[in-house]
DSSP file (Angstrom, degrees, kcal/mol; ACC not computed):
  #  RESIDUE AA STRUCTURE BP1 BP2  ACC     N-H-->O    O-->H-N    N-H-->O    O-->H-N    TCO  KAPPA ALPHA  PHI   PSI    X-CA   Y-CA   Z-CA
    1    1 A X              0   0    0      0, 0.0    11,-0.4     0, 0.0     2,-0.4   0.000 360.0 360.0 360.0 131.8   -4.5    3.0   15.4
    2    2 A X        -     0   0    0      9,-0.2     2,-0.5    58,-0.0     9,-0.2  -0.996 360.0-163.2-127.6 133.6   -0.7    2.7   15.3
    3    3 A X  E     -A   10   0A   0      7,-2.7     7,-3.5    -2,-0.4     2,-0.4  -0.976   7.8-162.6-120.4 121.4    1.1   -0.5   14.4
    4    4 A X  E     +A    9   0A   0     -2,-0.5     5,-0.2     5,-0.2     2,-0.2  -0.835  10.5 175.8-105.4 142.9    4.8   -0.9   15.3
    5    5 A X        -     0   0    0      3,-2.8   106,-0.0    -2,-0.4   105,-0.0  -0.615  53.3 -81.7-123.0-173.0    7.3   -3.4   13.9
    6    6 A X  S    S+     0   0    0     -2,-0.2     3,-0.0     1,-0.2    -2,-0.0   0.887 126.5   9.7 -59.9 -39.1   11.0   -3.8   14.5
    7    7 A X  S    S+     0   0    0     58,-0.1    58,-2.8   100,-0.1    59,-0.4   0.546 122.7  56.7-118.1 -11.2   11.9   -1.0   12.1
    8    8 A X  E     - B   0  64A   0     56,-0.2    -3,-2.8    57,-0.1     2,-0.4  -0.811  52.3-152.1-128.5 159.7    8.6    0.7   11.2
    9    9 A X  E     -AB   4  63A   0     54,-2.4    54,-2.8    -2,-0.3     2,-0.6  -0.995  11.8-157.2-126.7 127.0    5.6    2.5   12.5
   10   10 A X  E     +AB   3  62A   0     -7,-3.5    -7,-2.7    -2,-0.4     2,-0.3  -0.923  33.5 153.4-100.2 121.5    2.3    2.3   10.5
   11   11 A X  E     - B   0  61A   0     50,-2.0    50,-3.3    -2,-0.6    -9,-0.2  -0.931  47.9 -75.5-146.0 163.4    0.3    5.3   11.5
   12   12 A X  E     - B   0  60A   0    -11,-0.4    48,-0.2    -2,-0.3     2,-0.1  -0.272  56.4-103.0 -59.8 149.8   -2.5    7.7   10.3
   13   13 A X        -     0   0    0     46,-0.6     2,-0.3    40,-0.2    -1,-0.1  -0.424  35.6-163.0 -71.6 148.8   -1.4   10.3    7.7
   14   14 A X    >   -     0   0    0     -2,-0.1     3,-2.2     1,-0.1     4,-0.1  -0.945  31.6-117.5-129.6 152.5   -0.9   13.9    8.8
   15   15 A X  G >  S+     0   0    0     -2,-0.3     3,-1.6     1,-0.3    34,-0.1   0.823 112.8  67.4 -58.1 -30.4   -0.7   17.1    6.8
   16   16 A X  G 3  S+     0   0    0      1,-0.3     3,-0.4     2,-0.1     4,-0.3   0.544  85.4  72.9 -69.0  -5.1    2.8   17.6    8.0
   17   17 A X  G <>  +     0   0    0     -3,-2.2     4,-2.8     1,-0.2    -1,-0.3   0.459  67.0  98.0 -84.7  -1.3    3.8   14.4    6.1
   18   18 A X  H <> S+     0   0    0     -3,-1.6     4,-2.7     1,-0.2     5,-0.2   0.867  79.2  52.3 -58.7 -40.0    3.6   16.3    2.7
   19   19 A X  H  > S+     0   0    0     -3,-0.4     4,-2.0     2,-0.2    -1,-0.2   0.946 113.7  42.6 -62.7 -48.1    7.3   17.0    2.5
   20   20 A X  H  > S+     0   0    0     -4,-0.3     4,-1.4     2,-0.2     5,-0.2   0.915 113.8  52.2 -64.8 -42.5    8.2   13.3    3.0
   21   21 A X  H  X S+     0   0    0     -4,-2.8     4,-3.3     1,-0.2     3,-0.4   0.938 109.7  48.9 -58.7 -47.2    5.4   12.1    0.7
   22   22 A X  H  X S+     0   0    0     -4,-2.7     4,-1.5     1,-0.2    -1,-0.2   0.896 102.8  62.5 -60.2 -40.3    6.6   14.4   -2.1
   23   23 A X  H  < S+     0   0    0     -4,-2.0    -1,-0.2    -5,-0.2    -2,-0.2   0.892 120.3  22.9 -52.6 -43.3   10.2   13.3   -1.7
   24   24 A X  H >< S+     0   0    0     -4,-1.4     3,-1.2    -3,-0.4     6,-0.2   0.796 119.4  56.7 -98.2 -32.1    9.2    9.7   -2.7
   25   25 A X  H 3< S+     0   0    0     -4,-3.3    14,-2.4     1,-0.2    -3,-0.2   0.606  99.8  62.5 -77.6 -10.5    6.0   10.2   -4.7
   26   26 A X  T 3< S+     0   0    0     -4,-1.5     2,-0.6    -5,-0.3    -1,-0.2   0.438  80.8 100.0 -89.7  -0.3    7.8   12.5   -7.1
   27   27 A X    X>  -     0   0    0     -3,-1.2     4,-2.3     1,-0.1     3,-1.0  -0.778  66.6-151.0 -88.4 117.6   10.1    9.7   -8.1
   28   28 A X  H 3> S+     0   0    0     -2,-0.6     4,-2.2     1,-0.3     5,-0.2   0.748  94.7  63.6 -63.2 -23.8    8.9    8.2  -11.4
   29   29 A X  H 3> S+     0   0    0      2,-0.2     4,-1.0     3,-0.2    -1,-0.3   0.883 110.2  39.6 -65.5 -36.0   10.4    4.8  -10.5
   30   30 A X  H <> S+     0   0    0     -3,-1.0     4,-2.4    -6,-0.2     3,-0.2   0.953 118.6  43.9 -76.9 -53.5    7.9    4.7   -7.6
   31   31 A X  H  X>S+     0   0    0     -4,-2.3     4,-1.4     1,-0.2     5,-1.3   0.860 110.8  56.8 -63.7 -34.2    4.8    6.2   -9.3
   32   32 A X  H  <5S+     0   0    0     -4,-2.2    -1,-0.2    -5,-0.3    -2,-0.2   0.895 112.5  40.1 -63.6 -40.2    5.4    4.1  -12.4
   33   33 A X  H  <5S+     0   0    0     -4,-1.0   100,-0.5    -3,-0.2    -2,-0.2   0.832 116.9  49.5 -76.1 -33.1    5.3    0.9  -10.4
   34   34 A X  H  <5S-     0   0    0     -4,-2.4    -2,-0.2     2,-0.1    -1,-0.2   0.626 104.0-132.8 -82.4 -12.7    2.4    2.1   -8.3
   35   35 A X  T  <5 +     0   0    0     -4,-1.4     2,-0.3     1,-0.2    -3,-0.2   0.843  66.1 112.6  64.1  37.2    0.4    3.1  -11.3
   36   36 A X  S   <S-     0   0    0     -5,-1.3    -1,-0.2    -6,-0.1    -2,-0.1  -0.919  77.3 -76.3-130.2 163.3   -0.5    6.6  -10.0
   37   37 A X        -     0   0    0     -2,-0.3     2,-0.2     1,-0.1     3,-0.0  -0.261  48.0-110.8 -62.9 139.2    0.5   10.0  -11.2
   38   38 A X        -     0   0    0      1,-0.1   -12,-0.2   -12,-0.1     2,-0.2  -0.477  37.7-112.4 -64.4 133.2    4.0   11.2  -10.3
   39   39 A X        -     0   0    0    -14,-2.4    -1,-0.1    -2,-0.2     3,-0.1  -0.520  29.5-171.5 -73.2 135.7    3.7   14.1   -7.7
   40   40 A X        +     0   0    0     -2,-0.2     2,-0.3     1,-0.2    -1,-0.1   0.501  64.4  13.0-107.2  -7.5    4.8   17.4   -9.2
   41   41 A X  S  > S-     0   0    0      1,-0.1     4,-1.8     0, 0.0    -1,-0.2  -0.988  70.7-112.3-160.8 160.0    4.8   19.6   -6.1
   42   42 A X  H  > S+     0   0    0     -2,-0.3     4,-2.3     1,-0.2     5,-0.1   0.831 118.5  60.0 -64.6 -31.3    4.6   19.4   -2.3
   43   43 A X  H  > S+     0   0    0      2,-0.2     4,-2.1     1,-0.2    -1,-0.2   0.885 102.9  50.9 -63.6 -38.4    1.2   21.1   -2.7
   44   44 A X  H  > S+     0   0    0      2,-0.2     4,-2.2     1,-0.2    -2,-0.2   0.918 109.6  50.3 -63.8 -42.8    0.0   18.2   -4.7
   45   45 A X  H  X S+     0   0    0     -4,-1.8     4,-2.2     1,-0.2    -2,-0.2   0.894 108.7  52.4 -61.8 -40.2    1.3   15.8   -2.1
   46   46 A X  H  X S+     0   0    0     -4,-2.3     4,-2.7     1,-0.2    -1,-0.2   0.904 108.7  50.1 -62.5 -41.3   -0.6   17.8    0.6
   47   47 A X  H  X S+     0   0    0     -4,-2.1     4,-3.4     2,-0.2     5,-0.4   0.881 108.3  52.7 -65.7 -37.6   -3.8   17.5   -1.4
   48   48 A X  H  X>S+     0   0    0     -4,-2.2     4,-2.4     2,-0.2     5,-2.0   0.924 111.2  47.4 -61.8 -43.6   -3.4   13.8   -1.8
   49   49 A X  I  <>S+     0   0    0     -4,-2.2     5,-3.0     3,-0.2     6,-0.3   0.943 118.2  41.3 -61.0 -47.3   -3.0   13.5    2.0
   50   50 A X  I  <5S+     0   0    0     -4,-2.7     5,-0.3     3,-0.2    -2,-0.2   0.901 125.9  31.8 -68.2 -42.5   -6.0   15.7    2.6
   51   51 A X  I  <5S+     0   0    0     -4,-3.4    -3,-0.2    -5,-0.2    -2,-0.2   0.758 134.7  15.6 -92.1 -26.6   -8.3   14.3   -0.1
   52   52 A X  I  X5S+     0   0    0     -4,-2.4     4,-0.8    -5,-0.4    -3,-0.2   0.803 124.6  38.6-115.5 -53.4   -7.3   10.6   -0.3
   53   53 A X  I >4<S+     0   0    0     -5,-2.0     3,-0.5     2,-0.2     6,-0.3   0.956 114.5  45.9 -74.8 -51.3   -5.2    9.4    2.7
   54   54 A X  T 34<S+     0   0    0     -5,-3.0    -1,-0.2     1,-0.2    -4,-0.1   0.908 111.7  51.4 -62.7 -43.2   -6.8   11.2    5.7
   55   55 A X  T 34 S+     0   0    0     -5,-0.3     2,-1.1    -6,-0.3    -1,-0.2   0.782  98.3  74.1 -65.0 -23.0  -10.4   10.4    4.7
   56   56 A X    X<  -     0   0    0     -4,-0.8     3,-1.8    -3,-0.5    -1,-0.1  -0.775  67.5-168.2 -91.9  98.2   -9.5    6.7    4.3
   57   57 A X  T 3  S+     0   0    0     -2,-1.1    -1,-0.2     1,-0.3    -2,-0.1   0.604  84.9  59.2 -64.8 -10.8   -9.1    5.6    8.0
   58   58 A X  T 3  S+     0   0    0     18,-0.2    18,-1.9    -5,-0.1     2,-0.5   0.026  83.3  98.1-107.4  26.1   -7.5    2.4    6.7
   59   59 A X  E <   - C   0  75A   0     -3,-1.8   -46,-0.6    -6,-0.3     2,-0.4  -0.969  56.1-169.3-112.7 126.3   -4.6    4.1    5.0
   60   60 A X  E     -BC  12  74A   0     14,-3.4    14,-2.2    -2,-0.5     2,-0.3  -0.930  21.9-129.7-122.9 138.5   -1.4    4.3    6.9
   61   61 A X  E     -BC  11  73A   0    -50,-3.3   -50,-2.0    -2,-0.4     2,-0.7  -0.644  23.5-137.6 -74.6 138.5    1.9    6.2    6.5
   62   62 A X  E     +BC  10  72A   0     10,-2.4     9,-3.2    -2,-0.3    10,-1.1  -0.906  31.6 178.6 -98.0 114.5    4.9    3.9    6.7
   63   63 A X  E     -BC   9  70A   0    -54,-2.8   -54,-2.4    -2,-0.7     2,-0.3  -0.888  33.2-109.4-120.3 151.2    7.5    5.7    8.8
   64   64 A X  E  >  -B    8   0A   0      5,-2.5     4,-2.9    -2,-0.3     3,-0.5  -0.595  23.2-141.1 -74.5 131.7   10.9    4.7   10.0
   65   65 A X  T  4 S+     0   0    0    -58,-2.8    -1,-0.1    -2,-0.3   -57,-0.1   0.898  97.3  50.4 -61.6 -41.0   11.0    4.1   13.7
   66   66 A X  T  4 S+     0   0    0    -59,-0.4    -1,-0.2     1,-0.2   -58,-0.1   0.708 129.4  15.7 -77.2 -18.4   14.4    5.6   14.3
   67   67 A X  T  4 S-     0   0    0     -3,-0.5    -2,-0.2     2,-0.1    -1,-0.2   0.615  88.1-128.9-124.1 -22.3   13.7    8.9   12.5
   68   68 A X     <  +     0   0    0     -4,-2.9    -3,-0.1     1,-0.3     2,-0.1   0.406  54.6 151.6  82.9  -2.9   10.0    9.2   12.0
   69   69 A X        -     0   0    0     -5,-0.1    -5,-2.5    -6,-0.1     2,-0.5  -0.408  47.8-126.4 -64.7 133.1   10.5    9.9    8.3
   70   70 A X  E     +C   63   0A   0     -7,-0.2    -7,-0.3     1,-0.1    -1,-0.1  -0.714  37.3 165.6 -81.4 125.1    7.5    8.7    6.1
   71   71 A X  E     -     0   0A   0     -9,-3.2    28,-3.1    -2,-0.5     2,-0.3   0.377  57.1 -16.2-122.9   0.2    8.8    6.5    3.4
   72   72 A X  E     -CD  62  98A   0    -10,-1.1   -10,-2.4    26,-0.2     2,-0.3  -0.964  59.0-108.0-177.9-167.0    5.7    4.8    2.0
   73   73 A X  E     -CD  61  97A   0     24,-2.2    24,-2.2    -2,-0.3     2,-0.3  -0.996  17.6-179.1-149.4 146.2    2.1    3.9    2.4
   74   74 A X  E     +CD  60  96A   0    -14,-2.2   -14,-3.4    -2,-0.3     2,-0.3  -0.988  27.5 115.8-144.1 142.5   -0.1    0.8    3.1
   75   75 A X  E     -CD  59  95A   0     20,-2.3    20,-3.0    -2,-0.3     2,-0.4  -0.986  58.1 -67.9 176.2 176.4   -3.8    0.6    3.3
   76   76 A X  E     - D   0  94A   0    -18,-1.9     2,-0.3    -2,-0.3    18,-0.2  -0.692  46.0-119.4 -87.2 136.9   -7.1   -0.7    2.1
   77   77 A X        -     0   0    0     16,-3.0    16,-0.4    -2,-0.4     5,-0.1  -0.580  45.4 -97.0 -68.7 133.3   -8.4    0.5   -1.3
   78   78 A X    >   -     0   0    0     -2,-0.3     3,-2.4     3,-0.1     4,-0.1  -0.238  49.1 -92.4 -54.4 140.2  -11.7    2.2   -0.6
   79   79 A X  T 3  S+     0   0    0      1,-0.3    -1,-0.1     2,-0.2    13,-0.1  -0.271 114.5  25.0 -55.9 135.8  -14.7   -0.1   -1.2
   80   80 A X  T 3  S+     0   0    0     -3,-0.1    -1,-0.3     0, 0.0    -2,-0.1   0.278 108.7  77.8  90.6  -9.8  -16.0    0.2   -4.8
   81   81 A X    <   +     0   0    0     -3,-2.4    -2,-0.2    -4,-0.1    -3,-0.1   0.183  62.0 137.6-113.6  15.3  -12.6    1.4   -6.1
   82   82 A X        -     0   0    0     -5,-0.1     3,-0.1     1,-0.1    -3,-0.0  -0.213  54.2-139.3 -61.9 150.9  -10.9   -1.9   -6.2
   83   83 A X  S    S+     0   0    0      1,-0.2     2,-0.4     2,-0.0    -1,-0.1   0.695  93.5  33.9 -82.8 -20.9   -8.7   -2.8   -9.2
   84   84 A X  S    S-     0   0    0     70,-0.0    -1,-0.2    47,-0.0    45,-0.1  -0.996 102.1 -97.8-133.4 138.2  -10.0   -6.4   -9.2
   85   85 A X        -     0   0    0     -2,-0.4     2,-0.2    -3,-0.1    -2,-0.0  -0.313  36.0-135.0 -60.7 129.3  -13.6   -7.3   -8.3
   86   86 A X        -     0   0    0      1,-0.1    -1,-0.1     5,-0.1     3,-0.1  -0.522   6.0-137.6 -79.8 154.1  -13.9   -8.6   -4.7
   87   87 A X  S    S+     0   0    0     -2,-0.2     2,-0.3     1,-0.1    -1,-0.1   0.655  76.2   0.4 -90.8 -16.3  -16.0  -11.7   -4.2
   88   88 A X  S >  S-     0   0    0      3,-0.1     3,-1.4     1,-0.0    -1,-0.1  -0.961  77.4 -95.2-159.1 173.3  -17.8  -10.6   -1.0
   89   89 A X  T 3  S+     0   0    0     -2,-0.3   -10,-0.0     1,-0.3    -1,-0.0   0.646 120.4  60.6 -71.5 -13.6  -18.2   -7.8    1.5
   90   90 A X  T 3  S+     0   0    0     35,-0.1    36,-2.5    36,-0.0    37,-1.6   0.282  91.8  81.9 -97.0  11.0  -15.6   -9.5    3.7
   91   91 A X  E <   +e  127   0B   0     -3,-1.4     2,-0.3    35,-0.2    37,-0.2  -0.945  57.6 175.4-113.7 137.8  -12.9   -9.3    1.0
   92   92 A X  E     -e  128   0B   0     35,-1.8    37,-2.2    -2,-0.4     2,-0.4  -0.921  28.7-117.9-135.9 161.4  -10.9   -6.1    0.5
   93   93 A X  E     -e  129   0B   0    -16,-0.4   -16,-3.0    -2,-0.3     2,-0.4  -0.867  24.1-156.8-101.2 134.4   -8.0   -5.0   -1.6
   94   94 A X  E     -D   76   0A   0     35,-2.6    37,-0.4    -2,-0.4     2,-0.3  -0.884   9.0-170.4-108.7 142.0   -4.8   -3.8    0.0
   95   95 A X  E     +D   75   0A   0    -20,-3.0   -20,-2.3    -2,-0.4     2,-0.3  -0.931   7.7 170.8-128.4 155.4   -2.3   -1.5   -1.7
   96   96 A X  E     +D   74   0A   0     -2,-0.3     2,-0.3   -22,-0.2   -22,-0.2  -0.991   9.3 176.4-157.9 156.4    1.2   -0.5   -0.7
   97   97 A X  E     -D   73   0A   0    -24,-2.2   -24,-2.2    -2,-0.3     2,-0.3  -0.969   9.3-160.1-157.3 159.3    4.3    1.3   -2.0
   98   98 A X  E     -D   72   0A   0     -2,-0.3   -26,-0.2   -26,-0.2     5,-0.1  -0.989  34.4 -91.1-142.0 148.7    7.7    2.3   -0.6
   99   99 A X    >   -     0   0    0    -28,-3.1     3,-2.2    -2,-0.3     4,-0.3  -0.227  40.9-110.8 -59.9 147.8   10.3    4.9   -1.6
  100  100 A X  G >  S+     0   0    0      1,-0.3     3,-2.0   -76,-0.2    -1,-0.1   0.833 113.5  61.4 -52.0 -42.9   13.0    3.8   -4.0
  101  101 A X  G 3  S+     0   0    0      1,-0.3    -1,-0.3     3,-0.0    -2,-0.1   0.691 106.4  50.0 -61.0 -13.1   15.9    4.0   -1.5
  102  102 A X  G X >S+     0   0    0     -3,-2.2     3,-1.3   -31,-0.1     5,-0.5   0.377  80.7 122.6-106.1   2.5   14.1    1.3    0.5
  103  103 A X  T < 5S+     0   0    0     -3,-2.0    -4,-0.0    -4,-0.3    -3,-0.0  -0.362  76.7  16.1 -63.7 143.0   13.4   -1.2   -2.3
  104  104 A X  T 3 5S+     0   0    0      1,-0.1    -1,-0.2    -2,-0.0    -4,-0.0   0.611  97.5 100.9  74.5  13.1   14.7   -4.7   -1.7
  105  105 A X  T < 5S-     0   0    0     -3,-1.3    -2,-0.1     0, 0.0    -1,-0.1   0.333  94.2-109.8-112.6   5.5   15.3   -4.2    2.0
  106  106 A X  T  >5S+     0   0    0     -4,-0.1     4,-2.2     3,-0.0     5,-0.2   0.498  81.5 123.1  83.7   3.6   12.2   -6.0    3.3
  107  107 A X  H  ><S+     0   0    0     -5,-0.5     4,-2.4     2,-0.2     5,-0.2   0.917  74.9  46.6 -65.5 -43.4   10.4   -2.9    4.6
  108  108 A X  H  > S+     0   0    0     -6,-0.3     4,-2.8     2,-0.2     5,-0.2   0.901 112.5  49.9 -69.4 -39.1    7.3   -3.5    2.5
  109  109 A X  H  > S+     0   0    0      2,-0.2     4,-2.6     1,-0.2    -1,-0.2   0.924 111.4  50.1 -61.0 -44.0    7.1   -7.1    3.5
  110  110 A X  H  X S+     0   0    0     -4,-2.2     4,-1.6     1,-0.2    -2,-0.2   0.901 112.1  47.6 -60.4 -42.5    7.5   -6.1    7.2
  111  111 A X  H  X S+     0   0    0     -4,-2.4     4,-1.7     2,-0.2    -2,-0.2   0.929 112.9  47.2 -66.2 -45.7    4.7   -3.5    6.8
  112  112 A X  H  X S+     0   0    0     -4,-2.8     4,-1.7     1,-0.2    -2,-0.2   0.914 109.6  53.1 -65.0 -42.2    2.3   -5.9    5.1
  113  113 A X  H  X S+     0   0    0     -4,-2.6     4,-0.6     1,-0.2    -1,-0.2   0.871 112.4  45.8 -60.1 -36.1    2.9   -8.7    7.6
  114  114 A X  H  X S+     0   0    0     -4,-1.6     4,-0.6    -5,-0.2    -1,-0.2   0.789 110.6  54.1 -75.6 -27.9    2.1   -6.2   10.4
  115  115 A X  H  X S+     0   0    0     -4,-1.7     4,-2.0     1,-0.2    -2,-0.2   0.782  93.3  71.6 -76.7 -28.5   -1.0   -5.0    8.6
  116  116 A X  H  X S+     0   0    0     -4,-1.7     4,-2.3     1,-0.2     5,-0.2   0.905  95.6  49.0 -60.1 -47.0   -2.6   -8.4    8.1
  117  117 A X  H  X>S+     0   0    0     -4,-0.6     4,-3.1     1,-0.2     5,-0.7   0.868 108.9  55.0 -62.6 -33.5   -3.6   -8.9   11.8
  118  118 A X  I  X>S+     0   0    0     -4,-0.6     4,-1.5     3,-0.2     5,-1.3   0.931 109.4  47.4 -60.6 -45.5   -5.2   -5.5   11.8
  119  119 A X  I  <5S+     0   0    0     -4,-2.0     6,-2.5     3,-0.2     4,-0.3   0.918 121.4  36.0 -62.5 -44.2   -7.3   -6.4    8.8
  120  120 A X  I  X5S+     0   0    0     -4,-2.3     4,-0.8     4,-0.2    -2,-0.2   0.962 127.5  31.1 -75.3 -53.4   -8.3   -9.8   10.4
  121  121 A X  I  <5S+     0   0    0     -4,-3.1    -3,-0.2    -5,-0.2    -2,-0.2   0.854 129.6  31.3 -81.4 -37.1   -8.7   -8.9   14.1
  122  122 A X  I  <<S+     0   0    0     -4,-1.5    -3,-0.2    -5,-0.7    -1,-0.1   0.817 132.1  28.6 -91.7 -33.6   -9.8   -5.3   14.0
  123  123 A X  T  4<S-     0   0    0     -5,-1.3    -3,-0.2    -4,-0.3    -2,-0.2   0.579  94.0-129.0-106.7 -12.4  -11.7   -5.1   10.8
  124  124 A X     <  +     0   0    0     -4,-0.8     2,-0.2    -6,-0.3    -4,-0.2   0.753  45.1 166.0  70.9  24.3  -13.0   -8.7   10.5
  125  125 A X        -     0   0    0     -6,-2.5    -1,-0.2     1,-0.1   -34,-0.2  -0.546  23.5-166.2 -74.9 136.4  -11.8   -9.1    6.9
  126  126 A X        +     0   0    0    -36,-2.5    42,-3.4     1,-0.3    43,-0.8   0.735  68.2  10.8 -97.4 -26.9  -11.8  -12.7    5.8
  127  127 A X  E     -eF  91 167B   0    -37,-1.6   -35,-1.8    40,-0.3     2,-0.3  -0.996  61.0-154.6-152.0 153.1   -9.7  -12.3    2.6
  128  128 A X  E     -eF  92 166B   0     38,-2.6    38,-2.4    -2,-0.3     2,-0.3  -0.930   5.2-158.4-125.5 148.0   -7.5   -9.8    0.9
  129  129 A X  E     -eF  93 165B   0    -37,-2.2   -35,-2.6    -2,-0.3     2,-0.4  -0.912   1.9-163.7-121.4 156.0   -6.5   -9.2   -2.7
  130  130 A X  E     - F   0 164B   0     34,-2.0    34,-2.9    -2,-0.3     2,-0.4  -0.997   3.0-160.8-133.4 134.8   -3.5   -7.4   -4.2
  131  131 A X  E     + F   0 163B   0    -37,-0.4     2,-0.4    -2,-0.4    32,-0.2  -0.968  17.0 173.8-114.6 138.4   -3.2   -6.2   -7.8
  132  132 A X  E     - F   0 162B   0     30,-2.2    30,-2.9    -2,-0.4   -98,-0.1  -0.999  38.5 -95.2-144.3 142.9    0.2   -5.5   -9.1
  133  133 A X  E >   - F   0 161B   0   -100,-0.5     3,-1.8    -2,-0.4    28,-0.3  -0.235  36.1-120.4 -54.5 143.3    1.6   -4.6  -12.5
  134  134 A X  T 3  S+     0   0    0     26,-2.7    -1,-0.1     1,-0.3    27,-0.1   0.760 115.1  48.8 -61.4 -24.5    3.0   -7.6  -14.3
  135  135 A X  T 3  S+     0   0    0     25,-0.3     2,-1.8     1,-0.1    -1,-0.3   0.516  84.8  96.7 -90.2  -5.8    6.4   -5.9  -14.4
  136  136 A X    <>  +     0   0    0     -3,-1.8     4,-1.8     1,-0.2     3,-0.2  -0.532  42.9 164.0 -87.8  75.1    6.4   -5.0  -10.7
  137  137 A X  H  >  +     0   0    0     -2,-1.8     4,-2.3     1,-0.2    -1,-0.2   0.818  69.6  60.0 -63.2 -32.7    8.4   -8.0   -9.5
  138  138 A X  H  > S+     0   0    0     -3,-0.2     4,-2.1     2,-0.2    -1,-0.2   0.937 107.2  43.9 -62.7 -47.7    9.1   -6.4   -6.1
  139  139 A X  H  > S+     0   0    0      1,-0.2     4,-2.3     2,-0.2    -1,-0.2   0.854 111.9  54.3 -66.8 -34.2    5.4   -6.1   -5.2
  140  140 A X  H  X S+     0   0    0     -4,-1.8     4,-2.4     2,-0.2    -1,-0.2   0.916 108.3  48.9 -64.5 -41.9    4.8   -9.6   -6.4
  141  141 A X  H  X S+     0   0    0     -4,-2.3     4,-2.8     2,-0.2    -2,-0.2   0.897 109.3  52.9 -64.2 -40.0    7.6  -10.9   -4.1
  142  142 A X  H  X S+     0   0    0     -4,-2.1     4,-1.4     2,-0.2    -2,-0.2   0.949 110.2  47.8 -58.7 -49.3    6.1   -9.0   -1.2
  143  143 A X  H  <>S+     0   0    0     -4,-2.3     5,-2.5     1,-0.2     3,-0.4   0.929 114.2  46.3 -57.4 -47.4    2.7  -10.6   -1.8
  144  144 A X  H ><5S+     0   0    0     -4,-2.4     3,-1.7     1,-0.2    -1,-0.2   0.890 108.8  54.3 -66.2 -40.2    4.2  -14.1   -2.1
  145  145 A X  H 3<5S+     0   0    0     -4,-2.8    -1,-0.2     1,-0.3    -2,-0.2   0.772 108.0  52.4 -63.9 -24.8    6.4  -13.7    1.0
  146  146 A X  T 3<5S-     0   0    0     -4,-1.4    -1,-0.3    -3,-0.4    -2,-0.2   0.296 127.1 -98.4 -95.5   8.9    3.2  -12.7    2.9
  147  147 A X  T < 5S+     0   0    0     -3,-1.7    -3,-0.2     1,-0.3    20,-0.2   0.463  73.6 143.7  94.5   2.0    1.3  -15.8    1.8
  148  148 A X      < -     0   0    0     -5,-2.5     2,-0.4    -6,-0.2    -1,-0.3  -0.464  36.2-149.2 -74.1 147.9   -0.7  -14.4   -1.1
  149  149 A X  E     -G  165   0B   0     16,-2.4    16,-2.2    -2,-0.1     2,-0.2  -0.966  17.8-116.7-120.6 133.8   -1.2  -16.7   -4.1
  150  150 A X  E     +G  164   0B   0     -2,-0.4    14,-0.3    14,-0.2     3,-0.1  -0.495  40.9 162.2 -67.1 132.9   -1.6  -15.4   -7.7
  151  151 A X  E     +     0   0B   0     12,-2.8     2,-0.3     1,-0.3    13,-0.2   0.494  55.0  14.6-129.9 -10.0   -5.1  -16.4   -9.0
  152  152 A X  E     -G  163   0B   0     11,-1.4    11,-2.9     2,-0.0     2,-0.4  -0.992  52.7-137.0-159.6 161.6   -5.8  -14.2  -12.0
  153  153 A X  E     +G  162   0B   0     -2,-0.3     2,-0.3     9,-0.2     9,-0.2  -0.982  34.0 168.2-120.1 138.7   -4.3  -11.8  -14.6
  154  154 A X  E     -G  161   0B   0      7,-2.5     7,-3.5    -2,-0.4     2,-0.5  -0.904  32.2-118.7-143.9 170.1   -6.2   -8.7  -15.5
  155  155 A X  E     -G  160   0B   0     -2,-0.3     2,-0.5     5,-0.2     5,-0.2  -0.966  22.6-174.5-117.4 130.4   -5.9   -5.4  -17.4
  156  156 A X  E >  S-G  159   0B   0      3,-2.7     3,-1.9    -2,-0.5   -73,-0.0  -0.979  75.2 -22.4-126.1 117.5   -6.2   -2.1  -15.6
  157  157 A X  T 3  S-     0   0    0     -2,-0.5    -1,-0.1     1,-0.3     3,-0.1   0.869 128.6 -49.5  50.3  41.6   -6.1    1.1  -17.7
  158  158 A X  T 3  S+     0   0    0      1,-0.2     2,-0.5     0, 0.0    -1,-0.3   0.506 115.6 115.5  81.3   4.2   -4.3   -0.8  -20.5
  159  159 A X  E <   - G   0 156B   0     -3,-1.9    -3,-2.7  -124,-0.0     2,-0.2  -0.916  67.9-121.7-111.7 132.2   -1.7   -2.3  -18.2
  160  160 A X  E     - G   0 155B   0     -2,-0.5   -26,-2.7    -5,-0.2   -25,-0.3  -0.512  38.7-179.8 -69.9 133.5   -1.4   -6.0  -17.6
  161  161 A X  E     -FG 133 154B   0     -7,-3.5    -7,-2.5   -28,-0.3     2,-0.4  -0.908  24.0-135.4-132.4 158.3   -1.7   -6.9  -13.9
  162  162 A X  E     -FG 132 153B   0    -30,-2.9   -30,-2.2    -2,-0.3     2,-0.4  -0.913  17.3-145.4-110.9 144.1   -1.6   -9.9  -11.7
  163  163 A X  E     -FG 131 152B   0    -11,-2.9   -12,-2.8    -2,-0.4   -11,-1.4  -0.930  14.8-170.5-112.1 135.0   -4.1  -10.5   -8.9
  164  164 A X  E     -FG 130 150B   0    -34,-2.9   -34,-2.0    -2,-0.4     2,-0.3  -0.889   2.1-162.1-121.5 151.1   -3.2  -12.2   -5.6
  165  165 A X  E     -FG 129 149B   0    -16,-2.2   -16,-2.4    -2,-0.3     2,-0.4  -0.987   7.9-172.1-136.5 146.5   -5.4  -13.4   -2.8
  166  166 A X  E     -F  128   0B   0    -38,-2.4   -38,-2.6    -2,-0.3     2,-0.5  -0.989  17.6-143.2-135.9 127.6   -4.9  -14.4    0.9
  167  167 A X  E     -F  127   0B   0     -2,-0.4   -40,-0.3   -40,-0.2   -41,-0.1  -0.789  10.2-165.5 -88.0 130.2   -7.5  -16.0    3.1
  168  168 A X              0   0    0    -42,-3.4   -41,-0.2    -2,-0.5    -1,-0.1   0.531 360.0 360.0 -95.0  -8.0   -7.2  -14.6    6.6
  169  169 A X              0   0    0    -43,-0.8    -1,-0.2   -49,-0.0   -42,-0.1   0.509 360.0 360.0 -77.0 360.0   -9.4  -17.2    8.4
């Protein structure tokens, strides 16, 4: 599955994306907001692609249409690994991140808006949740611009988070 927008292509991850992934996932500003370990080598990025992204068929690389460069990721959190409990089997958690040079430019909002019809029409998902660090104002704005509503506050690994929900029906 490939999803195109005006500026982006959401596509399956490939091992050849390791260089681009490392470029942005090694930035502590990105990993700190995304709440995952900062990548320390291109080999680590390759293993993440092999072990996490490729096996998850609902994880997409966010690439720039005009260059093909991978600048972020969007996808469904694997079932059973959600950060906030889902209420039914037709609810899933979506996660996303984008490289620091692309913050504040609407790329993540564009990617999430394009991802929503895929979740509803192709996967039959009825509602989505997003969890974001309480200090991650950018991700909160993305969720709100895409119609998600904050419904809870929770703690994940000692960090305060907000939970957002969107009904797709």
